N, C-alpha and C positions, 0 to 999 in steps of 0.2 A: 504494500500500500504506500503510495507516494504522499508525503506530508505537504500540506499547503504551506506556501511561504508565509513567514511572519514578517511584518513590515512595521516600521515606526518612523515617523517624521517628527523631529524635535525642532519646532520653530525657533526656540530660544537660541539653540546652537547652530541652526540651519544644517542639520545632518539627517540624511536618509539612510536607514539601515534595513537590509533585507536578509533574511536567514531561512535556510531550509535544513539546518542541522538537525539530525535525528539523535536520539539518546545514545544509540550505539556508535555514532561517528566519533572517531578519534582525531583530534586536531593535530596537525603537523606543524603548521606555521602560518605566517602572514607575509604579505608583500604590500608595500605602500608605493603607489605611483601617483605623484602629484597630490591631488585631493581625493584619491581613491584608495581604500584598503580592502584587500582580498584575503580571506582566510581559507586555508586548504586543509583537507583531511589527509590521513596517511595513505589513502588510495587515490590521491591527486584530484579530488573534486573540490570545486569552489562551493562552500556552504554558507559563507557570510560575505556580505559586501557592504561597505559604508562609503557614502559619498558626502564629503564635507563641502560646505558652501553650495549646497544643492540648488537653492533658488537663484544664486548668481550664475551657476552653470546653465540652468534652463534659460535664464534671461539672455545669456551670451549666444544661445541658439535661436533666439526669437520666440521662445515658448513661454507662455504665461505661467509663472511659478505658483500661482494660486492653486493649481492642481495638487500640490503637495499638502496643502491644508485640508483637503477633502478626499484623501485617498480611501478607496474601498478595496483596492487590490494592487499589489506590486510584485514584480518578479524580474529576473534577469535572464538573458540568453547570451552565451559566450560563443563566438565563432572565430575560427582561424581565418585571417584575411591578409593576403599578401605577406608583408614583412612584420606581421604582428597579430593582434587580436582586436576584434570589434565586439564591444559589450553593448547590448541593448537593455536599457531599463524600460520595462513595459509598465506604465503607470495608468491606473484606472481610477476615475472619480465619477461614480454613477455611470452614465452612458458615455462619458468623455474618456477617450483613450489616447495616450501619447506614447510614442516609441522614441526614446531618447538614446542617441548613439554616443558611445565613448570609445575612442580609438587608442590602443596601446601599441606602440612600436617596440619590438623586442628582437634581439638576435637569438635568444634562447627560448625554446619551446616551454610554454606553461600549459597546464591542463586546460582543455576546452570542454566545457560542460554547460548544461542548463541548470539554473537554480530556480 
């Protein structure tokens, strides 16, 4: 059974946190890239992601950041893309859905997974 993502937006700190960590998951470590933190399990899956300065990031893409205050669902999808990875934040507020891209350029492979 797949666990539904847990998500929290803290307006005071402007941080969006999304987690699909299960009780049996063993944490291996974290990677911080600019304003993004990714937590990995021992089997190389991304189970937690935190986006700091979330509203500023959305505004920089021309997206209304008010969606963060009214979230009803949030998840991420990670895809290998050219010389790095493309992370999509899928944010839902009622019927309004935004697909927010976040590009990470890397020379070393990191696990690609969906959260």
